DRENKOL-912593 format. One record per residue: residue number from 1; residue in three letters; x, y, z of N, C-alpha, C, O in turn. Coordinates in nm, 3 decimals. Example, Ala and Ser with C-alpha at 12.3 -4.5 7.8 and 13.67 -1.06 7.14 Angstrom:
! residues 2
NODE    i   aa   n.east  n.north     n.up  ca.east  ca.north    ca.up   c.east  c.north     c.up   o.east  o.north     o.up
NODE    1  ALA    1.319   -0.569    0.780    1.230    -0.450    0.780    1.320   -0.330    0.780    1.424   -0.332    0.846
NODE    2  SER    1.285   -0.225    0.708    1.367    -0.106    0.714    1.290    0.003    0.787    1.341    0.114    0.804
//
This chain:
! residues 185
NODE    i   aa   n.east  n.north     n.up  ca.east  ca.north    ca.up   c.east  c.north     c.up   o.east  o.north     o.up
NODE    1  UNK    8.656   12.047    9.914    8.789    12.027    9.950    8.817   11.907    9.872    8.738   11.814    9.856
NODE    2  UNK    8.951   11.918    9.818    9.046    11.804    9.750    9.140   11.794    9.857    9.185   11.896    9.909
NODE    3  UNK    9.185   11.639    9.907    9.299    11.614    9.953    9.438   11.576    9.883    9.451   11.492    9.794
NODE    4  UNK    9.532   11.648    9.935    9.656    11.651    9.870    9.730   11.556    9.974    9.690   11.522   10.085
NODE    5  UNK    9.863   11.517    9.903    9.929    11.441    9.976   10.027   11.522   10.060   10.087   11.615   10.007
NODE    6  UNK   10.052   11.484   10.225   10.139    11.530   10.302   10.289   11.464   10.287   10.297   11.341   10.293
NODE    7  UNK   10.355   11.508   10.276   10.536    11.494   10.279   10.618   11.498   10.345   10.733   11.476   10.306
NODE    8  UNK   10.577   11.539   10.513   10.645    11.534   10.579   10.599   11.512   10.725   10.517   11.589   10.775
NODE    9  UNK   10.670   11.371   10.818   10.597    11.278   10.909   10.671   11.336   11.012   10.790   11.362   10.992
NODE   10  UNK   10.601   11.369   11.160   10.629    11.433   11.245   10.774   11.389   11.337   10.866   11.451   11.390
NODE   11  UNK   10.727   11.206   11.316   10.863    11.119   11.403   10.864   10.992   11.333   10.792   10.963   11.237
NODE   12  UNK   10.973   10.899   11.399   10.977    10.791   11.334   10.828   10.705   11.364   10.764   10.651   11.274
NODE   13  UNK   10.793   10.705   11.496   10.662    10.637   11.495   10.530   10.679   11.411   10.458   10.598   11.353
NODE   14  UNK   10.513   10.811   11.413   10.394    10.852   11.399   10.402   10.883   11.249   10.484   10.967   11.211
NODE   15  UNK   10.300   10.803   11.138   10.315    10.883   11.065   10.173   10.952   11.000   10.066   10.894   11.016
NODE   16  UNK   10.181   11.065   10.934   10.035    11.115   10.916   10.075   11.142   10.772   10.179   11.187   10.724
NODE   17  UNK    9.964   11.103   10.719    9.918    11.122   10.583    9.789   11.173   10.526    9.678   11.153   10.575
NODE   18  UNK    9.803   11.209   10.467    9.670    11.284   10.385    9.586   11.138   10.314    9.666   11.048   10.288
NODE   19  UNK    9.435   11.102   10.279    9.388    10.983   10.235    9.439   10.990   10.089    9.446   10.885   10.023
NODE   20  UNK    9.478   11.119   10.030    9.520    11.067    9.882    9.698   11.066    9.886    9.760   11.077    9.780
NODE   21  UNK    9.746   11.057    9.972    9.926    11.024   10.007    9.960   10.975    9.846   10.020   11.032    9.755
NODE   22  UNK    9.901   10.859    9.854    9.960    10.787    9.689    9.936   10.871    9.551    9.989   10.841    9.444
NODE   23  UNK    9.848   10.981    9.570    9.816    11.052    9.423    9.934   11.094    9.374    9.944   11.077    9.253
NODE   24  UNK   10.040   11.148    9.434   10.155    11.130    9.340   10.219   11.013    9.282   10.321   11.051    9.225
NODE   25  UNK   10.207   10.928    9.275   10.270    10.825    9.182   10.128   10.750    9.117   10.139   10.647    9.051
NODE   26  UNK   10.017   10.802    9.138    9.929    10.773    9.017    9.856   10.898    8.938    9.762   10.903    8.859
NODE   27  UNK    9.928   10.980    8.986    9.884    11.134    8.864    9.921   11.126    8.709   10.026   11.132    8.645
NODE   28  UNK    9.782   11.110    8.676    9.805    11.134    8.535    9.816   11.227    8.463    9.820   11.202    8.343
NODE   29  UNK    9.822   11.339    8.499    9.905    11.458    8.423   10.013   11.485    8.413   10.100   11.464    8.498
NODE   30  UNK   10.033   11.558    8.264   10.205    11.546    8.239   10.246   11.659    8.310   10.183   11.761    8.336
NODE   31  UNK   10.396   11.615    8.348   10.513    11.678    8.404   10.476   11.849    8.463   10.397   11.905    8.388
NODE   32  UNK   10.508   11.909    8.547   10.460    12.044    8.530   10.620   12.089    8.485   10.728   12.055    8.533
NODE   33  UNK   10.589   12.179    8.374   10.711    12.210    8.354   10.769   12.358    8.412   10.706   12.427    8.491
NODE   34  UNK   10.867   12.384    8.370   10.967    12.520    8.464   10.873   12.620    8.500   10.868   12.667    8.613
NODE   35  UNK   10.788   12.658    8.392   10.734    12.785    8.413   10.597   12.781    8.515   10.551   12.866    8.591
NODE   36  UNK   10.553   12.640    8.482   10.451    12.620    8.631   10.517   12.599    8.747   10.467   12.648    8.849
NODE   37  UNK   10.634   12.528    8.757   10.691    12.520    8.910   10.678   12.655    8.949   10.610   12.686    9.047
NODE   38  UNK   10.768   12.775    8.849   10.787    12.895    8.896   10.630   12.969    8.935   10.625   13.033    9.041
NODE   39  UNK   10.544   12.963    8.877   10.393    12.968    8.900   10.350   12.908    9.017   10.245   12.946    9.070
NODE   40  UNK   10.413   12.823    9.063   10.296    12.738    9.180   10.417   12.802    9.301   10.365   12.829    9.409
NODE   41  UNK   10.544   12.822    9.294   10.668    12.883    9.383   10.585   13.053    9.405   10.540   13.087    9.514
NODE   42  UNK   10.581   13.114    9.318   10.503    13.256    9.339   10.397   13.231    9.399   10.386   13.295    9.504
NODE   43  UNK   10.281   13.137    9.367   10.134    13.179    9.429   10.189   13.098    9.608   10.151   13.144    9.715
NODE   44  UNK   10.255   13.012    9.598   10.304    12.976    9.725   10.387   13.074    9.819   10.372   13.085    9.940
NODE   45  UNK   10.442   13.116    9.771   10.560    13.242    9.847   10.411   13.324    9.858   10.354   13.296    9.964
NODE   46  UNK   10.349   13.403    9.788   10.250    13.500    9.842   10.145   13.452    9.955   10.096   13.534   10.033
NODE   47  UNK   10.115   13.325    9.959   10.035    13.252   10.034   10.153   13.277   10.186   10.123   13.346   10.284
NODE   48  UNK   10.251   13.221   10.173   10.267    13.214   10.302   10.343   13.343   10.354   10.377   13.347   10.473
NODE   49  UNK   10.370   13.449   10.269   10.437    13.587   10.331   10.288   13.659   10.401   10.289   13.722   10.506
NODE   50  UNK   10.157   13.632   10.313   10.086    13.674   10.426   10.040   13.597   10.546    9.997   13.651   10.648
NODE   51  UNK   10.051   13.474   10.532   10.044    13.433   10.671   10.140   13.487   10.798   10.110   13.499   10.917
NODE   52  UNK   10.240   13.510   10.743   10.401    13.552   10.817   10.311   13.685   10.826   10.249   13.657   10.929
NODE   53  UNK   10.271   13.791   10.792   10.237    13.902   10.809   10.117   13.907   10.907   10.107   14.008   10.976
NODE   54  UNK   10.018   13.800   10.921    9.892    13.814   10.979    9.954   13.760   11.103    9.922   13.817   11.207
NODE   55  UNK   10.040   13.656   11.113   10.063    13.627   11.244   10.185   13.678   11.315   10.244   13.630   11.412
NODE   56  UNK   10.215   13.811   11.231   10.333    13.882   11.267   10.465   13.800   11.328   10.520   13.806   11.438
NODE   57  UNK   10.495   13.716   11.199   10.632    13.640   11.226   10.716   13.641   11.116   10.694   13.593   11.005
NODE   58  UNK   10.851   13.723   11.171   10.954    13.705   11.080   11.026   13.592   10.988   11.084   13.491   11.028
NODE   59  UNK   11.011   13.628   10.880   11.092    13.529   10.774   11.114   13.567   10.605   11.048   13.631   10.523
NODE   60  UNK   11.238   13.495   10.603   11.244    13.558   10.464   11.186   13.427   10.363   11.170   13.320   10.423
NODE   61  UNK   11.158   13.428   10.227   11.116    13.337   10.159   11.215   13.317   10.067   11.271   13.424   10.041
NODE   62  UNK   11.264   13.211   10.001   11.307    13.165    9.866   11.258   13.061    9.833   11.215   12.967    9.901
NODE   63  UNK   11.268   13.082    9.680   11.170    13.034    9.566   11.315   12.931    9.483   11.427   12.964    9.446
NODE   64  UNK   11.226   12.770    9.481   11.361    12.712    9.418   11.274   12.616    9.331   11.152   12.625    9.345
NODE   65  UNK   11.329   12.519    9.239   11.264    12.399    9.150   11.387   12.329    9.217   11.502   12.372    9.219
NODE   66  UNK   11.338   12.206    9.274   11.416    12.088    9.269   11.363   11.962    9.206   11.245   11.941    9.235
NODE   67  UNK   11.412   11.883    9.137   11.321    11.724    9.101   11.214   11.771    9.080   11.125   11.741    9.160
NODE   68  UNK   11.184   11.847    8.985   11.040    11.843    8.940   10.948   11.905    9.027   10.828   11.899    9.001
NODE   69  UNK   10.995   11.974    9.142   10.869    12.032    9.209   10.900   12.149    9.274   11.020   12.163    9.297
NODE   70  UNK   10.816   12.248    9.316   10.829    12.388    9.375   10.915   12.370    9.513   10.884   12.259    9.555
NODE   71  UNK   10.976   12.408    9.569   11.040    12.447    9.678   11.034   12.568    9.722   11.063   12.666    9.654
NODE   72  UNK   10.988   12.569    9.862   10.958    12.721    9.939   11.024   12.701   10.052   10.986   12.606   10.120
NODE   73  UNK   11.142   12.788   10.103   11.202    12.773   10.218   11.188   12.895   10.266   11.202   13.002   10.206
NODE   74  UNK   11.154   12.870   10.399   11.121    13.007   10.487   11.279   13.042   10.608   11.339   12.943   10.649
NODE   75  UNK   11.312   13.136   10.639   11.417    13.130   10.699   11.430   13.275   10.766   11.388   13.377   10.711
NODE   76  UNK   11.500   13.274   10.904   11.524    13.411   10.978   11.638   13.374   11.043   11.687   13.261   11.041
NODE   77  UNK   11.683   13.472   11.103   11.792    13.484   11.208   11.754   13.410   11.331   11.645   13.368   11.368
NODE   78  UNK   11.873   13.407   11.382   11.812    13.304   11.506   11.770   13.399   11.627   11.785   13.521   11.636
NODE   79  UNK   11.716   13.314   11.713   11.596    13.439   11.808   11.494   13.510   11.753   11.437   13.596   11.820
NODE   80  UNK   11.458   13.484   11.624   11.319    13.501   11.606   11.236   13.400   11.628   11.262   13.282   11.651
NODE   81  UNK   11.116   13.463   11.620   10.978    13.380   11.625   10.938   13.284   11.520   10.837   13.217   11.538
NODE   82  UNK   11.013   13.270   11.404   11.017    13.190   11.314   11.017   13.034   11.337   10.969   12.949   11.262
NODE   83  UNK   11.085   13.014   11.465   11.082    12.899   11.540   10.990   12.843   11.572   11.013   12.723   11.576
NODE   84  UNK   10.834   12.881   11.614   10.700    12.862   11.636   10.641   12.772   11.509   10.549   12.694   11.534
NODE   85  UNK   10.689   12.783   11.384   10.648    12.722   11.310   10.712   12.605   11.215   10.673   12.557   11.108
NODE   86  UNK   10.828   12.579   11.302   10.933    12.473   11.236   10.910   12.377   11.281   10.994   12.295   11.244
NODE   87  UNK   10.795   12.310   11.382   10.768    12.195   11.466   10.705   12.082   11.314   10.645   12.123   11.214
NODE   88  UNK   10.737   11.974   11.338   10.703    11.887   11.219   10.581   11.883   11.181   10.568   11.879   11.059
NODE   89  UNK   10.424   11.884   11.282   10.323    11.862   11.266   10.288   11.998   11.230   10.176   12.007   11.179
NODE   90  UNK   10.358   12.112   11.244   10.305    12.235   11.188   10.347   12.287   11.045   10.293   12.368   10.970
NODE   91  UNK   10.456   12.217   11.033   10.502    12.244   10.858   10.397   12.155   10.785   10.342   12.214   10.692
NODE   92  UNK   10.358   12.030   10.805   10.298    11.951   10.748   10.167   12.046   10.701   10.147   12.089   10.588
NODE   93  UNK   10.072   12.069   10.836    9.963    12.158   10.828   10.006   12.251   10.720    9.956   12.228   10.610
NODE   94  UNK   10.101   12.368   10.729   10.118    12.465   10.639   10.165   12.442   10.482   10.153   12.526   10.393
NODE   95  UNK   10.216   12.317   10.467   10.265    12.260   10.347   10.131   12.208   10.273   10.106   12.214   10.153
NODE   96  UNK   10.040   12.147   10.389    9.873    12.095   10.293    9.834   12.242   10.251    9.811   12.267   10.133
NODE   97  UNK    9.825   12.358   10.363    9.759    12.434   10.331    9.793   12.502   10.217    9.705   12.510   10.131
NODE   98  UNK    9.915   12.558   10.191    9.966    12.604   10.068    9.964   12.533    9.948    9.964   12.592    9.841
NODE   99  UNK    9.961   12.411    9.957    9.916    12.324    9.832    9.775   12.357    9.801    9.739   12.383    9.686
NODE  100  UNK    9.687   12.356    9.911    9.566    12.401    9.882    9.536   12.511    9.787    9.475   12.502    9.681
NODE  101  UNK    9.600   12.636    9.855    9.602    12.771    9.776    9.647   12.765    9.646    9.602   12.828    9.550
NODE  102  UNK    9.761   12.669    9.649    9.812    12.691    9.502    9.708   12.603    9.397    9.676   12.642    9.284
NODE  103  UNK    9.676   12.509    9.443    9.538    12.410    9.385    9.431   12.503    9.328    9.390   12.484    9.213
NODE  104  UNK    9.372   12.629    9.425    9.274    12.676    9.392    9.331   12.768    9.315    9.233   12.813    9.255
NODE  105  UNK    9.432   12.832    9.273    9.458    12.922    9.215    9.491   12.856    9.048    9.450   12.910    8.946
NODE  106  UNK    9.552   12.760    9.051    9.599    12.683    8.927    9.519   12.609    8.871    9.525   12.602    8.748
NODE  107  UNK    9.424   12.534    8.941    9.343    12.420    8.928    9.417   12.298    8.889    9.358   12.223    8.811
NODE  108  UNK    9.534   12.265    8.929    9.636    12.156    8.941    9.708   12.116    9.090    9.751   12.198    9.171
NODE  109  UNK    9.709   12.003    9.101    9.757    11.927    9.183    9.910   11.956    9.233   10.000   11.909    9.164
NODE  110  UNK    9.942   12.032    9.348   10.105    12.089    9.355   10.150   11.979    9.452   10.085   11.938    9.547
NODE  111  UNK   10.293   11.929    9.407   10.372    11.848    9.505   10.479   11.950    9.519   10.593   11.920    9.484
NODE  112  UNK   10.456   12.056    9.560   10.580    12.164    9.627   10.585   12.098    9.771   10.510   12.018    9.826
NODE  113  UNK   10.716   12.172    9.817   10.780    12.108    9.945   10.771   12.252   10.007   10.793   12.353    9.939
NODE  114  UNK   10.735   12.255   10.152   10.771    12.373   10.245   10.879   12.323   10.350   10.873   12.221   10.419
NODE  115  UNK   10.977   12.416   10.347   11.050    12.389   10.439   11.080   12.528   10.567   11.111   12.641   10.530
NODE  116  UNK   11.067   12.501   10.676   11.085    12.624   10.766   11.191   12.630   10.864   11.215   12.544   10.950
NODE  117  UNK   11.242   12.718   10.849   11.381    12.706   10.962   11.443   12.608   10.929   11.501   12.570   11.031
NODE  118  UNK   11.475   12.516   10.815   11.539    12.403   10.795   11.503   12.252   10.846   11.575   12.152   10.857
NODE  119  UNK   11.376   12.271   10.871   11.271    12.168   10.926   11.331   12.016   10.795   11.349   11.903   10.839
NODE  120  UNK   11.345   12.039   10.692   11.375    11.957   10.617   11.503   11.904   10.640   11.522   11.784   10.658
NODE  121  UNK   11.602   12.002   10.639   11.725    11.901   10.656   11.745   11.858   10.756   11.833   11.772   10.760
NODE  122  UNK   11.673   11.897   10.891   11.668    11.787   10.992   11.629   11.677   10.995   11.695   11.577   11.021
NODE  123  UNK   11.522   11.683   10.969   11.454    11.535   10.957   11.503   11.470   10.817   11.457   11.357   10.803
NODE  124  UNK   11.584   11.512   10.711   11.649    11.428   10.670   11.792   11.366   10.723   11.850   11.274   10.665
NODE  125  UNK   11.833   11.422   10.826   11.960    11.379   10.922   11.894   11.257   11.009   11.949   11.150   11.033
NODE  126  UNK   11.754   11.298   11.053   11.693    11.235   11.113   11.665   11.060   11.074   11.668   10.957   11.142
NODE  127  UNK   11.628   11.101   10.879   11.643    10.950   10.834   11.762   10.899   10.814   11.781   10.783   10.852
NODE  128  UNK   11.836   10.950   10.771   11.966    10.894   10.777   12.012   10.822   10.880   12.071   10.717   10.856
NODE  129  UNK   11.996   10.862   11.002   12.037    10.781   11.144   11.945   10.678   11.117   12.008   10.572   11.119
NODE  130  UNK   11.832   10.660   11.095   11.738    10.556   11.073   11.804   10.473   10.984   11.803   10.352   11.001
NODE  131  UNK   11.859   10.523   10.894   11.908    10.440   10.787   12.047   10.338   10.871   12.040   10.216   10.889
NODE  132  UNK   12.160   10.423   10.908   12.248    10.390   10.967   12.228   10.278   11.051   12.291   10.172   11.047
NODE  133  UNK   12.136   10.310   11.127   12.053    10.188   11.256   12.031   10.097   11.187   12.105   10.003   11.214
NODE  134  UNK   11.924   10.067   11.064   11.905     9.948   10.988   12.017    9.902   10.929   12.009    9.781   10.909
NODE  135  UNK   12.135    9.960   10.886   12.221     9.903   10.804   12.318    9.806   10.927   12.373    9.699   10.902
NODE  136  UNK   12.320    9.873   11.051   12.431     9.799   11.128   12.326    9.636   11.169   12.368    9.521   11.176
NODE  137  UNK   12.211    9.676   11.184   12.155     9.551   11.213   12.168    9.448   11.075   12.223    9.346   11.118
NODE  138  UNK   12.152    9.439   10.989   12.231     9.380   10.839   12.348    9.368   10.905   12.370    9.262   10.964
NODE  139  UNK   12.440    9.471   10.908   12.579     9.410   10.945   12.614    9.299   11.020   12.711    9.223   11.021
NODE  140  UNK   12.483    9.311   11.100   12.493     9.182   11.227   12.448    9.050   11.199   12.461    8.951   11.270
NODE  141  UNK   12.390    9.060   11.076   12.349     8.907   11.030   12.181    8.932   11.037   12.118    8.834   11.076
NODE  142  UNK   12.125    9.019   11.012   11.981     8.990   10.978   11.995    9.044   10.822   12.077    9.124   10.774
NODE  143  UNK   11.892    8.976   10.762   11.862     8.954   10.619   11.803    9.083   10.566   11.855    9.135   10.467
NODE  144  UNK   11.705    9.135   10.620   11.665     9.280   10.619   11.618    9.385   10.706   11.591    9.329   10.812
NODE  145  UNK   11.598    9.489   10.714   11.588     9.593   10.810   11.457    9.698   10.745   11.465    9.766   10.642
NODE  146  UNK   11.341    9.689   10.833   11.255     9.773   10.789   11.258    9.863   10.899   11.287    9.847   11.017
NODE  147  UNK   11.213    9.980   10.819   11.211    10.111   10.902   11.028   10.146   10.897   10.944   10.087   10.830
NODE  148  UNK   11.010   10.248   10.982   10.865    10.269   11.029   10.790   10.311   10.907   10.847   10.319   10.798
NODE  149  UNK   10.677   10.334   10.922   10.588    10.403   10.787   10.643   10.528   10.736   10.738   10.569   10.803
NODE  150  UNK   10.615   10.588   10.653   10.625    10.730   10.616   10.579   10.777   10.496   10.526   10.701   10.416
NODE  151  UNK   10.595   10.911   10.470   10.543    10.938   10.328   10.599   10.895   10.231   10.691   10.815   10.252
NODE  152  UNK   10.562   10.934   10.078   10.637    10.905    9.956   10.747   10.933    9.984   10.836   10.848    9.992
NODE  153  UNK   10.770   11.092   10.012   10.852    11.176   10.012   11.001   11.140   10.071   11.102   11.173   10.010
NODE  154  UNK   11.003   11.081   10.176   11.062    11.064   10.308   11.077   10.936   10.222   11.157   10.972   10.135
NODE  155  UNK   11.052   10.834   10.201   11.054    10.721   10.147   11.150   10.716   10.059   11.249   10.642   10.061
NODE  156  UNK   11.114   10.819    9.961   11.240    10.871    9.833   11.318   10.911    9.892   11.419   10.854    9.852
NODE  157  UNK   11.358   11.012   10.009   11.485    11.045   10.068   11.595   10.912   10.118   11.716   10.893   10.108
NODE  158  UNK   11.462   10.828   10.181   11.538    10.695   10.218   11.604   10.627   10.136   11.722   10.601   10.161
NODE  159  UNK   11.535   10.576   10.005   11.596    10.512    9.932   11.717   10.578    9.833   11.791   10.508    9.765
NODE  160  UNK   11.725   10.751    9.841   11.837    10.755    9.804   11.934   10.747    9.933   12.029   10.671    9.911
NODE  161  UNK   11.936   10.789   10.028   12.044    10.734   10.090   12.114   10.595   10.141   12.231   10.574   10.175
NODE  162  UNK   11.992   10.503   10.134   12.011    10.346   10.098   12.111   10.347    9.978   12.226   10.312   10.003
NODE  163  UNK   12.086   10.376    9.880   12.174    10.355    9.765   12.291   10.432    9.743   12.359   10.409    9.643
NODE  164  UNK   12.330   10.543    9.847   12.447    10.594    9.877   12.515   10.507    9.969   12.638   10.496    9.966
NODE  165  UNK   12.458   10.457   10.034   12.552    10.369   10.137   12.595   10.235   10.029   12.699   10.172   10.047
NODE  166  UNK   12.524   10.213    9.946   12.545    10.080    9.910   12.442    9.941    9.905   12.447    9.824    9.866
NODE  167  UNK   12.362   10.018    9.958   12.271     9.892    9.973   12.099    9.895    9.911   12.061    9.993    9.847
NODE  168  UNK   12.032    9.811    9.932   11.927     9.803    9.809   11.786    9.856    9.901   11.802    9.848   10.023
NODE  169  UNK   11.686    9.896    9.865   11.558     9.937    9.964   11.418    9.916    9.843   11.402    9.957    9.728
NODE  170  UNK   11.353    9.852    9.917   11.215     9.866    9.839   11.109    9.920    9.936   11.143    9.924   10.054
NODE  171  UNK   11.007    9.955    9.910   10.895    10.002    9.931   10.795    9.902    9.957   10.751    9.844    9.858
NODE  172  UNK   10.743    9.864   10.086   10.646     9.783   10.124   10.515    9.834   10.189   10.509    9.934   10.260
NODE  173  UNK   10.400    9.746   10.154   10.255     9.830   10.251   10.180    9.882   10.147   10.199    9.901   10.027
NODE  174  UNK   10.088    9.901   10.228    9.986    10.015   10.111    9.926   10.123   10.240    9.933   10.126   10.362
NODE  175  UNK    9.872   10.197   10.144    9.827    10.309   10.241    9.952   10.368   10.379   10.074   10.374   10.368
NODE  176  UNK    9.875   10.402   10.488    9.932    10.422   10.582   10.055   10.326   10.644   10.141   10.361   10.725
NODE  177  UNK   10.041   10.220   10.595   10.130    10.126   10.654   10.277   10.113   10.572   10.375   10.049   10.609
NODE  178  UNK   10.263   10.192   10.451   10.372    10.157   10.357   10.525   10.248   10.422   10.531   10.367   10.452
NODE  179  UNK   10.630   10.147   10.427   10.756    10.181   10.449   10.864   10.112   10.370   10.828   10.054   10.268
NODE  180  UNK   10.945   10.110   10.391   11.088    10.083   10.366   11.148    9.965   10.414   11.152    9.951   10.536
NODE  181  UNK   11.196    9.876   10.342   11.286     9.724   10.370   11.427    9.769   10.320   11.445    9.812   10.206
NODE  182  UNK   11.521    9.757   10.407   11.632     9.760   10.367   11.701    9.611   10.315   11.651    9.511   10.368
NODE  183  UNK   11.776    9.594   10.247   11.855     9.471   10.237   12.018    9.469   10.191   12.078    9.573   10.165
NODE  184  UNK   12.058    9.381   10.188   12.218     9.397   10.148   12.223    9.408    9.994   12.117    9.376    9.940
NODE  185  UNK   12.306    9.439    9.924   12.345     9.464    9.795   12.362    9.326    9.711   12.397    9.329    9.593
//
């Protein structure tokens, strides 16, 4: 079995990373084409649909392409049992399994993103709150503010949020200790 990158962290303090987390930045294959991403999305959607059927969980699957990645979103009406799968640890595990299913069929590493019941938006809002707190520390006189360790996908989201707020960020550390540090512009 091949390790793949995990992109979703369950909390601010606990980072869950697969051993090959940094594979994304060291990957030497050419960028995926739109057709490749569409195929990844179709394979992933079939996998998730079968899983939902087995577990008797309601959900509608949408396939999209964003920032060079297949993006699979599973949603359902309020009050359905889909919320059982929307916990961060569960989304992380399902994303990893889905990536393995795609890799098994394509023979290529997959960077797909899985979102269940808005879990990605919720995590992005948490990251924005972390950034706001860090910026407040800088505005109070700190020369820099370090955030907790997180996956490369989350660090990318943080870099985007920091840039939107007019500050500078960079990643420091290695492996599980890799984190983002924010400084004034």
